[in-house]
DRENVEX-989154 format. One line per field, with one value per atom (N, C-alpha, C): residue number from 1; residue in three letters; atom name; y, z, x. Coordinates in steps of 0.05 Angstrom, whole numbers, plus 5000, padded with zeros to 4 digits. Atoms other than C-alpha are relative to their C-alpha. Layout:
! DRENVEX-989154
k	[NUM, ...] .
r	[ALA, ...] .
a	[CA, ...] .
y	[Y, ...] .
z	[Z, ...] .
x	[X, ...] .
***
This chain:
! DRENVEX-989154
k	[1, 1, 1, 2, 2, 2, 3, 3, 3, 4, 4, 4, 5, 5, 5, 6, 6, 6, 7, 7, 7, 8, 8, 8, 9, 9, 9, 10, 10, 10, 11, 11, 11, 12, 12, 12, 13, 13, 13, 14, 14, 14, 15, 15, 15, 16, 16, 16, 17, 17, 17, 18, 18, 18, 19, 19, 19, 20, 20, 20, 21, 21, 21, 22, 22, 22, 23, 23, 23, 24, 24, 24, 25, 25, 25, 26, 26, 26, 27, 27, 27, 28, 28, 28, 29, 29, 29, 30, 30, 30, 31, 31, 31, 32, 32, 32, 33, 33, 33, 34, 34, 34, 35, 35, 35, 36, 36, 36, 37, 37, 37, 38, 38, 38, 39, 39, 39, 40, 40, 40, 41, 41, 41, 42, 42, 42, 43, 43, 43, 44, 44, 44, 45, 45, 45, 46, 46, 46, 47, 47, 47, 48, 48, 48, 49, 49, 49, 50, 50, 50, 51, 51, 51, 52, 52, 52, 53, 53, 53, 54, 54, 54, 55, 55, 55, 56, 56, 56, 57, 57, 57, 58, 58, 58, 59, 59, 59, 60, 60, 60, 61, 61, 61, 62, 62, 62, 63, 63, 63, 64, 64, 64, 65, 65, 65, 66, 66, 66, 67, 67, 67, 68, 68, 68, 69, 69, 69, 70, 70, 70, 71, 71, 71, 72, 72, 72, 73, 73, 73, 74, 74, 74, 75, 75, 75, 76, 76, 76, 77, 77, 77, 78, 78, 78, 79, 79, 79, 80, 80, 80, 81, 81, 81, 82, 82, 82, 83, 83, 83, 84, 84, 84, 85, 85, 85, 86, 86, 86, 87, 87, 87, 88, 88, 88, 89, 89, 89, 90, 90, 90, 91, 91, 91, 92, 92, 92, 93, 93, 93, 94, 94, 94, 95, 95, 95, 96, 96, 96, 97, 97, 97, 98, 98, 98, 99, 99, 99, 100, 100, 100, 101, 101, 101, 102, 102, 102, 103, 103, 103, 104, 104, 104, 105, 105, 105, 106, 106, 106, 107, 107, 107, 108, 108, 108, 109, 109, 109, 110, 110, 110, 111, 111, 111, 112, 112, 112, 113, 113, 113, 114, 114, 114, 115, 115, 115, 116, 116, 116, 117, 117, 117, 118, 118, 118, 119, 119, 119, 120, 120, 120, 121, 121, 121] .
r	[MET, MET, MET, SER, SER, SER, TYR, TYR, TYR, LEU, LEU, LEU, LEU, LEU, LEU, VAL, VAL, VAL, GLY, GLY, GLY, ILE, ILE, ILE, GLY, GLY, GLY, ALA, ALA, ALA, GLY, GLY, GLY, ILE, ILE, ILE, GLY, GLY, GLY, GLY, GLY, GLY, ALA, ALA, ALA, LEU, LEU, LEU, ARG, ARG, ARG, TYR, TYR, TYR, PHE, PHE, PHE, ILE, ILE, ILE, SER, SER, SER, GLY, GLY, GLY, PHE, PHE, PHE, ALA, ALA, ALA, ALA, ALA, ALA, SER, SER, SER, LYS, LYS, LYS, LEU, LEU, LEU, PRO, PRO, PRO, VAL, VAL, VAL, TYR, TYR, TYR, PHE, PHE, PHE, PRO, PRO, PRO, TYR, TYR, TYR, GLY, GLY, GLY, THR, THR, THR, LEU, LEU, LEU, ILE, ILE, ILE, VAL, VAL, VAL, ASN, ASN, ASN, ILE, ILE, ILE, LEU, LEU, LEU, GLY, GLY, GLY, SER, SER, SER, LEU, LEU, LEU, ILE, ILE, ILE, LEU, LEU, LEU, GLY, GLY, GLY, ILE, ILE, ILE, LEU, LEU, LEU, ILE, ILE, ILE, PHE, PHE, PHE, GLY, GLY, GLY, PRO, PRO, PRO, ASP, ASP, ASP, GLU, GLU, GLU, LYS, LYS, LYS, ASP, ASP, ASP, LEU, LEU, LEU, LEU, LEU, LEU, GLY, GLY, GLY, GLY, GLY, GLY, ASN, ASN, ASN, LEU, LEU, LEU, LYS, LYS, LYS, LEU, LEU, LEU, LEU, LEU, LEU, LEU, LEU, LEU, GLY, GLY, GLY, VAL, VAL, VAL, GLY, GLY, GLY, PHE, PHE, PHE, CYS, CYS, CYS, GLY, GLY, GLY, GLY, GLY, GLY, LEU, LEU, LEU, THR, THR, THR, THR, THR, THR, PHE, PHE, PHE, SER, SER, SER, THR, THR, THR, PHE, PHE, PHE, SER, SER, SER, LEU, LEU, LEU, GLU, GLU, GLU, THR, THR, THR, PHE, PHE, PHE, ASN, ASN, ASN, LEU, LEU, LEU, ILE, ILE, ILE, LYS, LYS, LYS, ASP, ASP, ASP, THR, THR, THR, GLU, GLU, GLU, PHE, PHE, PHE, LEU, LEU, LEU, LEU, LEU, LEU, ALA, ALA, ALA, SER, SER, SER, VAL, VAL, VAL, ASN, ASN, ASN, ILE, ILE, ILE, LEU, LEU, LEU, LEU, LEU, LEU, ASN, ASN, ASN, LEU, LEU, LEU, LEU, LEU, LEU, ILE, ILE, ILE, THR, THR, THR, ILE, ILE, ILE, ALA, ALA, ALA, GLY, GLY, GLY, VAL, VAL, VAL, TYR, TYR, TYR, ILE, ILE, ILE, GLY, GLY, GLY, TYR, TYR, TYR, ILE, ILE, ILE, ILE, ILE, ILE, SER, SER, SER, ARG, ARG, ARG] .
a	[N, CA, C, N, CA, C, N, CA, C, N, CA, C, N, CA, C, N, CA, C, N, CA, C, N, CA, C, N, CA, C, N, CA, C, N, CA, C, N, CA, C, N, CA, C, N, CA, C, N, CA, C, N, CA, C, N, CA, C, N, CA, C, N, CA, C, N, CA, C, N, CA, C, N, CA, C, N, CA, C, N, CA, C, N, CA, C, N, CA, C, N, CA, C, N, CA, C, N, CA, C, N, CA, C, N, CA, C, N, CA, C, N, CA, C, N, CA, C, N, CA, C, N, CA, C, N, CA, C, N, CA, C, N, CA, C, N, CA, C, N, CA, C, N, CA, C, N, CA, C, N, CA, C, N, CA, C, N, CA, C, N, CA, C, N, CA, C, N, CA, C, N, CA, C, N, CA, C, N, CA, C, N, CA, C, N, CA, C, N, CA, C, N, CA, C, N, CA, C, N, CA, C, N, CA, C, N, CA, C, N, CA, C, N, CA, C, N, CA, C, N, CA, C, N, CA, C, N, CA, C, N, CA, C, N, CA, C, N, CA, C, N, CA, C, N, CA, C, N, CA, C, N, CA, C, N, CA, C, N, CA, C, N, CA, C, N, CA, C, N, CA, C, N, CA, C, N, CA, C, N, CA, C, N, CA, C, N, CA, C, N, CA, C, N, CA, C, N, CA, C, N, CA, C, N, CA, C, N, CA, C, N, CA, C, N, CA, C, N, CA, C, N, CA, C, N, CA, C, N, CA, C, N, CA, C, N, CA, C, N, CA, C, N, CA, C, N, CA, C, N, CA, C, N, CA, C, N, CA, C, N, CA, C, N, CA, C, N, CA, C, N, CA, C, N, CA, C, N, CA, C, N, CA, C, N, CA, C, N, CA, C, N, CA, C, N, CA, C, N, CA, C, N, CA, C, N, CA, C, N, CA, C, N, CA, C, N, CA, C, N, CA, C] .
y	[4976, 5000, 5025, 4977, 5048, 5007, 4994, 5041, 5011, 4989, 5054, 5029, 4972, 5118, 5018, 4985, 5142, 5003, 4999, 5125, 5019, 4982, 5162, 5029, 4973, 5223, 5009, 4993, 5221, 5005, 4995, 5216, 5027, 4974, 5277, 5022, 4981, 5315, 5003, 4999, 5296, 5013, 4987, 5317, 5030, 4971, 5384, 5012, 4990, 5392, 5004, 4998, 5379, 5024, 4977, 5430, 5027, 4975, 5484, 5005, 4996, 5473, 5009, 4992, 5478, 5028, 4973, 5540, 5021, 4982, 5573, 5004, 4999, 5556, 5017, 4984, 5589, 5029, 4972, 5653, 5014, 4988, 5663, 4993, 5006, 5665, 4971, 5029, 5595, 4996, 5004, 5608, 4992, 5007, 5594, 4981, 5020, 5534, 5009, 4989, 5574, 4980, 5019, 5517, 4982, 5017, 5473, 5016, 4983, 5531, 5003, 4996, 5544, 4975, 5024, 5472, 4992, 5005, 5464, 5018, 4981, 5526, 4991, 5008, 5504, 4974, 5025, 5433, 5003, 4995, 5458, 5014, 4985, 5506, 4980, 5019, 5451, 4980, 5020, 5401, 5013, 4986, 5453, 5003, 4997, 5466, 4973, 5026, 5392, 4990, 5012, 5372, 5017, 4984, 5431, 5009, 4994, 5440, 4976, 5023, 5380, 4977, 5023, 5328, 5004, 4994, 5361, 5000, 4999, 5369, 4973, 5027, 5295, 5001, 4999, 5315, 4986, 5012, 5282, 4970, 5029, 5206, 4990, 5012, 5160, 4998, 5003, 5147, 5027, 4973, 5221, 5011, 4992, 5235, 4987, 5014, 5183, 5011, 4989, 5209, 5027, 4972, 5283, 5005, 4993, 5287, 4985, 5016, 5229, 5000, 5003, 5220, 5026, 4975, 5288, 5018, 4982, 5330, 4988, 5014, 5278, 5001, 4999, 5277, 5028, 4972, 5353, 5011, 4989, 5371, 4985, 5011, 5357, 5002, 4997, 5349, 4988, 5011, 5303, 5018, 4981, 5352, 5025, 4977, 5409, 4993, 5008, 5370, 4999, 5001, 5356, 5028, 4973, 5428, 5016, 4986, 5454, 4989, 5012, 5405, 5011, 4989, 5428, 5029, 4973, 5500, 5001, 5001, 5483, 4990, 5011, 5441, 5021, 4979, 5501, 5025, 4979, 5544, 5024, 4979, 5584, 4999, 5004, 5585, 5019, 4981, 5647, 4990, 5011, 5618, 4975, 5025, 5551, 5007, 4992, 5585, 5013, 4988, 5627, 4978, 5022, 5564, 4984, 5015, 5527, 5017, 4983, 5586, 5004, 4995, 5601, 4975, 5025, 5528, 4992, 5008, 5516, 5020, 4980, 5581, 5004, 4994, 5593, 4976, 5024, 5521, 4996, 5001, 5522, 5022, 4978, 5589, 4991, 5010, 5554, 4982, 5018, 5501, 5018, 4982, 5557, 5015, 4986, 5596, 4981, 5020, 5533, 4995, 5003, 5525, 5024, 4976, 5597, 5000, 5000, 5590, 4980, 5021, 5526, 5006, 4993, 5558, 5016] .
z	[5000, 5000, 5000, 4999, 5016, 4972, 5027, 4946, 4982, 5016, 4915, 5007, 4991, 4956, 4989, 5010, 4938, 4969, 5029, 4865, 4990, 5007, 4862, 5004, 4995, 4895, 4980, 5019, 4850, 4972, 5026, 4788, 4999, 5000, 4808, 5001, 4998, 4828, 4974, 5026, 4763, 4978, 5020, 4721, 5004, 4994, 4757, 4992, 5007, 4747, 4969, 5029, 4672, 4991, 5007, 4668, 5007, 4991, 4708, 4982, 5017, 4667, 4972, 5026, 4602, 5000, 4998, 4625, 5002, 4997, 4648, 4974, 5026, 4582, 4980, 5019, 4544, 5007, 4991, 4585, 5007, 4991, 4606, 4980, 5019, 4568, 5004, 4999, 4550, 5006, 4994, 4564, 5028, 4972, 4638, 5008, 4992, 4669, 5022, 4980, 4705, 5010, 4991, 4707, 5022, 4980, 4747, 5026, 4976, 4795, 5014, 4989, 4804, 5015, 4987, 4820, 5024, 4976, 4867, 5023, 4979, 4905, 5011, 4992, 4906, 5017, 4985, 4928, 5027, 4975, 4983, 5020, 4983, 5009, 5010, 4992, 5009, 5020, 4981, 5043, 5027, 4974, 5096, 5015, 4987, 5110, 5011, 4992, 5113, 5025, 4979, 5158, 5026, 4976, 5206, 5009, 4993, 5207, 5011, 4991, 5209, 5010, 4992, 5216, 5028, 4974, 5276, 5022, 4981, 5309, 5000, 5002, 5295, 4986, 5015, 5247, 4973, 5026, 5186, 5005, 4997, 5185, 4982, 5016, 5157, 4970, 5028, 5093, 4985, 5013, 5079, 4997, 5002, 5094, 4976, 5024, 5042, 4974, 5024, 4991, 4993, 5005, 4998, 5002, 4995, 5027, 4982, 5016, 4993, 4971, 5027, 4932, 4985, 5014, 4912, 4998, 5000, 4933, 4985, 5014, 4907, 4970, 5029, 4839, 4989, 5008, 4837, 4997, 5001, 4853, 4981, 5023, 4802, 5003, 4996, 4830, 4976, 5022, 4773, 4975, 5022, 4722, 5005, 4992, 4759, 4994, 5005, 4755, 4971, 5029, 4681, 4988, 5011, 4665, 5008, 4991, 4706, 4985, 5015, 4672, 4971, 5028, 4603, 4999, 4999, 4622, 5001, 4997, 4643, 4973, 5025, 4580, 4977, 5020, 4538, 5009, 4989, 4577, 5010, 4988, 4609, 5031, 4973, 4675, 5020, 4983, 4703, 5004, 4998, 4688, 5017, 4984, 4717, 5030, 4972, 4781, 5012, 4991, 4786, 5005, 4998, 4775, 5026, 4976, 4831, 5025, 4976, 4880, 5004, 4997, 4866, 5010, 4992, 4871, 5028, 4973, 4935, 5021, 4980, 4972, 5002, 4999, 4952, 5009, 4990, 4964, 5030, 4971, 5033, 5013, 4991, 5043, 4999, 5002, 5019, 5024, 4977, 5074, 5025, 4976, 5125, 5000, 5001, 5101, 5006, 4993, 5105, 5030, 4971, 5177, 5014, 4988, 5193, 4996, 5005, 5160, 5018, 4985, 5198, 5030, 4971, 5266, 5006] .
x	[5016, 5000, 5017, 4982, 5057, 5011, 4989, 5087, 4979, 5022, 5019, 4995, 5004, 5010, 5023, 4977, 5080, 4998, 5002, 5068, 4978, 5021, 5002, 5008, 4990, 5032, 5021, 4979, 5093, 4989, 5013, 5048, 4987, 5012, 5009, 5021, 4978, 5072, 5015, 4986, 5106, 4984, 5017, 5047, 4999, 5000, 5045, 5027, 4973, 5120, 5001, 5000, 5111, 4984, 5017, 5055, 5014, 4987, 5093, 5024, 4976, 5157, 4992, 5010, 5119, 4989, 5011, 5082, 5023, 4978, 5146, 5016, 4985, 5181, 4985, 5015, 5124, 4998, 5003, 5125, 5026, 4975, 5197, 5022, 4978, 5263, 5011, 4992, 5288, 5029, 4971, 5362, 5006, 4996, 5351, 4978, 5020, 5314, 4981, 5018, 5261, 4980, 5020, 5211, 5010, 4988, 5258, 5003, 4997, 5273, 4973, 5027, 5198, 4990, 5011, 5180, 5017, 4983, 5240, 4992, 5009, 5218, 4973, 5027, 5145, 5001, 4998, 5162, 5013, 4987, 5208, 4981, 5019, 5155, 4978, 5021, 5101, 5011, 4989, 5147, 5005, 4996, 5166, 4974, 5026, 5093, 4990, 5010, 5076, 5015, 4984, 5133, 4999, 5000, 5132, 4973, 5027, 5057, 4986, 5016, 5011, 5016, 4984, 5066, 5011, 4988, 5099, 4978, 5022, 5031, 4984, 5012, 5014, 4973, 5025, 4958, 5002, 4995, 4989, 5006, 4996, 4981, 5022, 4979, 5033, 4994, 5007, 4995, 4999, 5001, 4983, 5028, 4973, 5056, 5014, 4989, 5076, 4989, 5012, 5027, 5010, 4993, 5043, 5030, 4972, 5113, 5019, 4982, 5149, 4991, 5010, 5105, 4998, 5006, 5078, 5024, 4976, 5138, 5023, 4979, 5186, 4996, 5006, 5151, 5000, 5001, 5144, 5028, 4973, 5216, 5018, 4986, 5269, 5031, 4971, 5339, 5016, 4986, 5360, 4999, 5003, 5333, 5018, 4983, 5368, 5029, 4973, 5433, 5007, 4996, 5426, 5001, 5000, 5408, 5025, 4976, 5466, 5024, 4978, 5514, 4999, 5002, 5488, 5009, 4990, 5500, 5030, 4971, 5571, 5012, 4990, 5581, 5000, 5003, 5558, 5016, 4983, 5608, 4984, 5017, 5552, 5004, 4992, 5589, 4985, 5015, 5554, 4971, 5028, 5484, 5000, 4999, 5505, 5003, 4996, 5529, 4974, 5025, 5465, 4979, 5019, 5424, 5004, 4993, 5460, 4993, 5005, 5456, 4970, 5029, 5382, 4986, 5014, 5360, 5007, 4993, 5398, 4990, 5007, 5387, 4969, 5028, 5315, 4984, 5015, 5292, 5004, 4996, 5323, 4983, 5018, 5287, 4971, 5027, 5224, 4992, 5005, 5230, 4997, 5002, 5242, 4974, 5025, 5182, 4977, 5019, 5141, 4999, 4997, 5166, 4986, 5012, 5145, 4970, 5028, 5077, 4986, 5013, 5062, 5000, 4999, 5078, 4976] .
***
């Protein structure tokens, strides 16, 4: 049952990631992977709210934690895509953009977890 819950959550998160990435690519310049940055920020914020809100107050059951935290947030966020896009920027000698991508994804997603923590308090 646990694997099914994680799979359902990951499917929904992955579909949302695909939608957000496509939407971002249609609205923002394509030279920077904005879609990946957006979903990483969003996933970190949601995970921060889940873990420091309902879960810390014992309102989030194990099945819901698997569905939303592991499945949905895991399917939504894109560390492997982030790594590939950063590598491609480096390969294309776009060192400044690669550095900006690394810094924004790391710093803002950590800030997203922190903001989730603050919101859940």
